[in-house]
TORMIBA-601955 format. One record per residue (C-alpha): residue in one letter; x, y, z. Coordinates in steps of 0.05 Angstrom, whole numbers, plus 5000, padded with zeros to 4 digits. Example, Ala and Ser with C-alpha at 12.3 -4.5 7.8 and 13.67 -1.06 7.14 Angstrom:
(site "A",(5246,4910,5156))
(site "S",(5273,4979,5143))
//
This chain:
(site "M",(6408,2925,9495))
(site "T",(6378,2961,9555))
(site "A",(6395,2938,9625))
(site "E",(6329,2911,9653))
(site "T",(6330,2838,9673))
(site "Q",(6272,2808,9636))
(site "Q",(6230,2753,9667))
(site "I",(6173,2716,9632))
(site "F",(6130,2661,9659))
(site "D",(6143,2596,9621))
(site "T",(6084,2549,9614))
(site "A",(6128,2488,9604))
(site "T",(6166,2496,9670))
(site "R",(6111,2533,9707))
(site "T",(6162,2583,9731))
(site "L",(6181,2656,9722))
(site "R",(6244,2649,9681))
(site "P",(6298,2700,9664))
(site "F",(6295,2713,9590))
(site "R",(6356,2696,9548))
(site "P",(6355,2698,9472))
(site "L",(6374,2635,9436))
(site "R",(6412,2677,9386))
(site "E",(6447,2741,9407))
(site "G",(6406,2802,9389))
(site "H",(6349,2762,9359))
(site "V",(6280,2742,9383))
(site "S",(6232,2697,9345))
(site "I",(6159,2697,9367))
(site "Y",(6106,2653,9337))
(site "L",(6035,2671,9356))
(site "C",(5980,2623,9337))
(site "G",(5933,2672,9303))
(site "A",(5863,2672,9276))
(site "T",(5819,2616,9251))
(site "P",(5773,2664,9213))
(site "Q",(5705,2631,9218))
(site "S",(5667,2691,9246))
(site "A",(5675,2764,9267))
(site "P",(5729,2774,9320))
(site "H",(5710,2789,9391))
(site "I",(5750,2814,9451))
(site "G",(5769,2744,9470))
(site "H",(5798,2730,9401))
(site "L",(5838,2794,9401))
(site "R",(5864,2790,9472))
(site "S",(5925,2748,9453))
(site "G",(5940,2795,9394))
(site "V",(5942,2855,9440))
(site "A",(5980,2819,9495))
(site "F",(6035,2793,9450))
(site "D",(6038,2859,9413))
(site "I",(6065,2885,9480))
(site "V",(6116,2829,9481))
(site "R",(6138,2846,9410))
(site "R",(6141,2921,9425))
(site "W",(6181,2909,9489))
(site "F",(6234,2867,9456))
(site "A",(6240,2916,9398))
(site "A",(6248,2974,9448))
(site "K",(6304,2935,9482))
(site "G",(6341,2932,9417))
(site "Y",(6327,2862,9393))
(site "D",(6315,2843,9321))
(site "V",(6245,2814,9329))
(site "A",(6215,2764,9279))
(site "F",(6141,2762,9297))
(site "V",(6101,2709,9261))
(site "R",(6025,2708,9268))
(site "N",(5993,2654,9226))
(site "V",(5924,2647,9196))
(site "T",(5891,2578,9200))
(site "D",(5853,2583,9135))
(site "I",(5831,2511,9129))
(site "D",(5795,2479,9188))
(site "D",(5733,2438,9205))
(site "K",(5698,2499,9235))
(site "I",(5711,2542,9174))
(site "L",(5684,2488,9127))
(site "N",(5623,2477,9170))
(site "K",(5607,2551,9175))
(site "A",(5615,2561,9100))
(site "A",(5571,2501,9086))
(site "E",(5517,2526,9134))
(site "H",(5514,2592,9097))
(site "D",(5522,2561,9028))
(site "R",(5585,2600,9013))
(site "P",(5652,2577,8984))
(site "W",(5700,2561,9040))
(site "W",(5755,2606,9011))
(site "E",(5707,2665,9006))
(site "W",(5684,2654,9078))
(site "V",(5753,2651,9107))
(site "S",(5778,2711,9067))
(site "T",(5719,2753,9090))
(site "Y",(5733,2741,9163))
(site "E",(5808,2745,9156))
(site "R",(5798,2817,9132))
(site "E",(5754,2830,9193))
(site "F",(5809,2805,9239))
(site "T",(5860,2849,9204))
(site "R",(5814,2910,9212))
(site "A",(5804,2894,9285))
(site "Y",(5879,2885,9298))
(site "N",(5893,2952,9263))
(site "T",(5837,2986,9302))
(site "L",(5867,2965,9368))
(site "G",(5937,2988,9348))
(site "V",(5967,2919,9340))
(site "L",(6029,2923,9297))
(site "P",(6028,2882,9233))
(site "P",(6068,2817,9240))
(site "S",(6134,2808,9206))
(site "V",(6100,2754,9165))
(site "E",(6030,2725,9166))
(site "P",(6033,2655,9136))
(site "R",(5971,2615,9116))
(site "A",(5964,2540,9125))
(site "T",(5941,2529,9053))
(site "G",(6005,2561,9028))
(site "H",(6048,2507,9062))
(site "V",(6018,2442,9038))
(site "T",(6081,2422,9000))
(site "Q",(6123,2431,9064))
(site "M",(6071,2392,9104))
(site "I",(6077,2333,9056))
(site "D",(6152,2332,9063))
(site "Y",(6146,2338,9138))
(site "M",(6098,2279,9143))
(site "Q",(6143,2236,9099))
(site "R",(6201,2250,9145))
(site "L",(6159,2229,9205))
(site "I",(6137,2166,9170))
(site "D",(6209,2149,9150))
(site "A",(6231,2160,9223))
(site "G",(6176,2113,9248))
(site "F",(6135,2166,9284))
(site "A",(6076,2171,9236))
(site "Y",(6037,2125,9192))
(site "A",(5987,2129,9134))
(site "S",(5919,2096,9140))
(site "E",(5863,2099,9090))
(site "G",(5886,2165,9061))
(site "S",(5899,2198,9128))
(site "V",(5965,2206,9165))
(site "Y",(5971,2200,9240))
(site "F",(6025,2215,9291))
(site "D",(6044,2150,9327))
(site "V",(6042,2169,9400))
(site "A",(6064,2101,9425))
(site "A",(6126,2102,9380))
(site "W",(6144,2172,9402))
(site "T",(6136,2160,9476))
(site "K",(6182,2100,9470))
(site "A",(6234,2146,9441))
(site "S",(6223,2207,9486))
(site "D",(6199,2218,9557))
(site "D",(6183,2291,9544))
(site "Y",(6114,2281,9513))
(site "G",(6061,2312,9558))
(site "S",(6110,2357,9596))
(site "L",(6081,2422,9568))
(site "S",(6009,2409,9589))
(site "G",(6026,2365,9648))
(site "N",(5981,2310,9621))
(site "R",(5997,2237,9623))
(site "V",(5993,2202,9556))
(site "E",(5932,2161,9577))
(site "E",(5896,2226,9593))
(site "M",(5909,2258,9525))
(site "N",(5840,2253,9494))
(site "Q",(5845,2306,9440))
(site "G",(5772,2302,9421))
(site "E",(5779,2274,9351))
(site "S",(5714,2238,9338))
(site "D",(5738,2195,9279))
(site "V",(5784,2141,9307))
(site "H",(5776,2094,9247))
(site "G",(5843,2074,9220))
(site "K",(5884,2095,9281))
(site "R",(5933,2046,9313))
(site "G",(5921,2079,9380))
(site "S",(5864,2121,9406))
(site "H",(5913,2176,9427))
(site "D",(5944,2183,9358))
(site "F",(5923,2248,9324))
(site "A",(5913,2268,9251))
(site "L",(5968,2303,9214))
(site "W",(5930,2296,9149))
(site "K",(5857,2281,9137))
(site "A",(5833,2239,9079))
(site "A",(5788,2276,9030))
(site "K",(5713,2278,9042))
(site "P",(5660,2293,8989))
(site "G",(5650,2367,8979))
(site "E",(5712,2388,9019))
(site "P",(5776,2420,8990))
(site "S",(5834,2372,8981))
(site "W",(5906,2369,8958))
(site "P",(5942,2310,8926))
(site "T",(5993,2271,8968))
(site "P",(6029,2204,8963))
(site "W",(5975,2176,9010))
(site "G",(5916,2202,8971))
(site "P",(5879,2269,8968))
(site "G",(5862,2305,9032))
(site "R",(5874,2367,9074))
(site "P",(5917,2387,9133))
(site "G",(5902,2369,9205))
(site "W",(5905,2428,9252))
(site "H",(5964,2405,9293))
(site "I",(6014,2401,9236))
(site "E",(6001,2470,9208))
(site "C",(6035,2515,9258))
(site "S",(6096,2471,9268))
(site "V",(6109,2467,9193))
(site "M",(6101,2542,9184))
(site "A",(6146,2556,9244))
(site "A",(6199,2508,9217))
(site "R",(6198,2541,9149))
(site "L",(6205,2611,9178))
(site "N",(6254,2598,9234))
(site "D",(6318,2559,9237))
(site "G",(6317,2517,9301))
(site "P",(6273,2528,9363))
(site "L",(6230,2589,9369))
(site "T",(6247,2638,9424))
(site "V",(6174,2642,9445))
(site "Q",(6114,2601,9425))
(site "A",(6052,2642,9443))
(site "G",(5977,2635,9443))
(site "G",(5916,2629,9487))
(site "N",(5917,2579,9545))
(site "D",(5864,2538,9509))
(site "L",(5920,2518,9460))
(site "I",(5966,2488,9512))
(site "F",(5931,2422,9501))
(site "P",(5922,2394,9452))
(site "H",(5951,2441,9400))
(site "H",(6018,2463,9429))
(site "E",(6031,2396,9463))
(site "F",(6021,2358,9398))
(site "S",(6060,2410,9358))
(site "A",(6118,2404,9406))
(site "G",(6116,2328,9402))
(site "H",(6121,2320,9328))
(site "T",(6169,2379,9320))
(site "A",(6218,2343,9366))
(site "A",(6205,2277,9329))
(site "V",(6220,2305,9261))
(site "S",(6275,2355,9277))
(site "G",(6309,2331,9340))
(site "H",(6300,2399,9374))
(site "R",(6245,2429,9416))
(site "L",(6192,2472,9385))
(site "A",(6207,2532,9430))
(site "D",(6251,2554,9487))
(site "H",(6194,2591,9521))
(site "Y",(6119,2581,9521))
(site "A",(6074,2640,9538))
(site "H",(5998,2637,9542))
(site "T",(5942,2686,9555))
(site "G",(5881,2673,9597))
(site "M",(5809,2671,9572))
(site "V",(5758,2728,9570))
(site "G",(5685,2724,9592))
(site "L",(5629,2775,9593))
(site "E",(5603,2798,9661))
(site "G",(5621,2732,9693))
(site "V",(5600,2685,9637))
(site "K",(5645,2652,9585))
(site "M",(5642,2690,9519))
(site "S",(5614,2647,9463))
(site "K",(5572,2654,9401))
(site "S",(5522,2602,9426))
(site "L",(5507,2645,9486))
(site "G",(5501,2708,9444))
(site "N",(5547,2747,9489))
(site "L",(5604,2765,9442))
(site "V",(5636,2833,9449))
(site "L",(5655,2853,9379))
(site "V",(5706,2908,9369))
(site "S",(5670,2930,9306))
(site "K",(5606,2942,9346))
(site "L",(5642,2978,9402))
(site "T",(5675,3027,9354))
(site "A",(5611,3036,9314))
(site "A",(5579,3057,9379))
(site "G",(5632,3111,9386))
(site "R",(5680,3077,9434))
(site "D",(5752,3099,9432))
(site "P",(5797,3042,9407))
(site "R",(5850,3064,9456))
(site "A",(5802,3053,9513))
(site "I",(5787,2982,9488))
(site "R",(5862,2968,9485))
(site "A",(5871,2998,9555))
(site "V",(5816,2953,9583))
(site "I",(5852,2892,9554))
(site "L",(5919,2914,9581))
(site "D",(5890,2927,9650))
(site "H",(5888,2851,9661))
(site "H",(5952,2812,9666))
(site "Y",(5961,2771,9603))
(site "R",(5961,2705,9640))
(site "D",(5897,2719,9680))
(site "D",(5827,2699,9660))
(site "W",(5780,2758,9666))
(site "S",(5710,2782,9652))
(site "F",(5695,2842,9608))
(site "E",(5648,2894,9637))
(site "H",(5621,2950,9595))
(site "S",(5634,2998,9652))
(site "D",(5709,2983,9643))
(site "L",(5707,3026,9581))
(site "D",(5681,3086,9619))
(site "R",(5738,3080,9669))
(site "A",(5788,3073,9612))
(site "D",(5762,3137,9580))
(site "Q",(5772,3173,9646))
(site "R",(5844,3146,9652))
(site "L",(5861,3168,9581))
(site "A",(5835,3238,9596))
(site "A",(5875,3242,9660))
(site "W",(5939,3218,9626))
(site "E",(5931,3268,9569))
(site "K",(5917,3324,9618))
(site "A",(5981,3307,9656))
(site "L",(6022,3314,9593))
(site "G",(6007,3388,9596))
(site "H",(6043,3399,9662))
(site "T",(6089,3341,9678))
(site "S",(6159,3356,9700))
(site "R",(6221,3324,9671))
(site "H",(6233,3286,9736))
(site "Q",(6162,3260,9737))
(site "A",(6166,3239,9664))
(site "E",(6231,3202,9673))
(site "D",(6204,3168,9736))
(site "V",(6141,3142,9703))
(site "V",(6178,3116,9641))
(site "A",(6226,3079,9687))
(site "R",(6166,3049,9725))
(site "I",(6133,3027,9660))
(site "R",(6197,2992,9638))
(site "T",(6205,2959,9706))
(site "A",(6134,2933,9702))
(site "L",(6143,2904,9633))
(site "A",(6208,2871,9652))
(site "N",(6170,2833,9706))
(site "D",(6130,2784,9663))
(site "L",(6102,2839,9619))
(site "D",(6060,2868,9675))
(site "A",(6018,2917,9635))
(site "P",(5968,2930,9693))
(site "A",(6026,2955,9735))
(site "A",(6048,2999,9678))
(site "L",(5979,3030,9673))
(site "L",(5977,3040,9749))
(site "A",(6044,3076,9743))
(site "L",(6012,3123,9693))
(site "D",(5952,3135,9740))
(site "E",(5998,3154,9797))
(site "W",(6042,3198,9752))
(site "A",(5980,3235,9727))
(site "A",(5955,3247,9797))
(site "A",(6023,3273,9819))
(site "A",(6030,3317,9758))
(site "D",(5961,3345,9769))
(site "A",(5975,3359,9843))
(site "S",(6038,3397,9827))
(site "A",(6007,3436,9769))
(site "K",(5984,3497,9809))
(site "G",(6035,3552,9804))
(site "A",(6080,3510,9760))
(site "D",(6121,3538,9703))
(site "A",(6100,3530,9631))
(site "A",(6092,3459,9606))
(site "D",(6155,3420,9591))
(site "A",(6145,3396,9519))
(site "E",(6205,3350,9522))
(site "A",(6179,3317,9586))
(site "A",(6111,3307,9555))
(site "G",(6142,3278,9492))
(site "L",(6183,3230,9534))
(site "V",(6121,3201,9566))
(site "A",(6078,3201,9503))
(site "D",(6133,3167,9462))
(site "A",(6143,3113,9515))
(site "V",(6068,3099,9522))
(site "N",(6060,3094,9448))
(site "A",(6122,3052,9435))
(site "L",(6114,3004,9494))
(site "L",(6039,3001,9506))
(site "G",(6013,3019,9438))
(site "I",(5969,3076,9464))
(site "E",(5976,3143,9430))
(site "L",(5971,3202,9479))
(site "K",(5963,3274,9460))
(site "P",(5963,3334,9507))
(site "A",(5893,3354,9527))
(site "Q",(5869,3419,9495))
(site "S",(5868,3476,9545))
//
């Protein structure tokens, strides 16, 4: 392992915490991935790029990284979209899952170690729910299964600690409260409705509720708590709060040691949403000739925890930065190369501060350019040192500018 002291902001404690692996030499990261209901935009892909940096950084530090990025392939939104367009739900979700994969690949996001799908884990979900029912923390009602919040809060005082919400404030937005013992209980399993896909269970046919999916997939793929549970900050509540609650109820251990969340992305000061028609699609940007590396650099130029607003002019600046970095490869000295790589590593060790890493590259390029006059021939090893580090740690491939 390399020597940098790693710090990452933990959503649960609201503090910058020193990172320590739960198991020596191993890091497990679970990123809540796509719900493929439509084409991916910058906001969708922001967490994929941000946590790609996390994964790259831990790998560079010598850890064995298990990176899980799931696909929520059964969901109310998917079913509604497919029905609106008179298409089979499985065709609809498969079509947009492929679009997400293409977008991840375009932006240089490494493939996950495994990419589980919710529909592939129904058997495990049924077992999981039965264990919760047996423990007294869930109940079946009219074909659905609900997590019993009152029963769990009597057994644990930790519920709500991730989001900071009090139990009475936890209105998760489920419109159908029929059959619930308490209004704050949430669906682990939804009874079958006409025209919707369903699977047989001891409580009747139905389909998974969103909040059980990730916790079951995480439990199947990881023994004990995750090192990092990751996602957008819109998932802190209800999704991650609920997942943490029933994970502890069924297993006796916490869902994760560390929670990391990205901020949201808007467009020129307005929240990005399909209803507003202001989505920035990666496919459209690249079709218009934009360099995927520039798109990635724009995303990385904002700290992963910050909300930010995409401006099309940001891409022009990113193009200029890439050109300057590649030009500097042609005349950087060994000392300059070693210095910028050290600065990149220091930035990433401080809560994955990618903007500081990019700033270090800007300052290195300016210094290399200023010292180029009268310099000796380019140092190929020095250039390779920088290019390899930027590619490995930031996922941006640099090549020396053609003279």
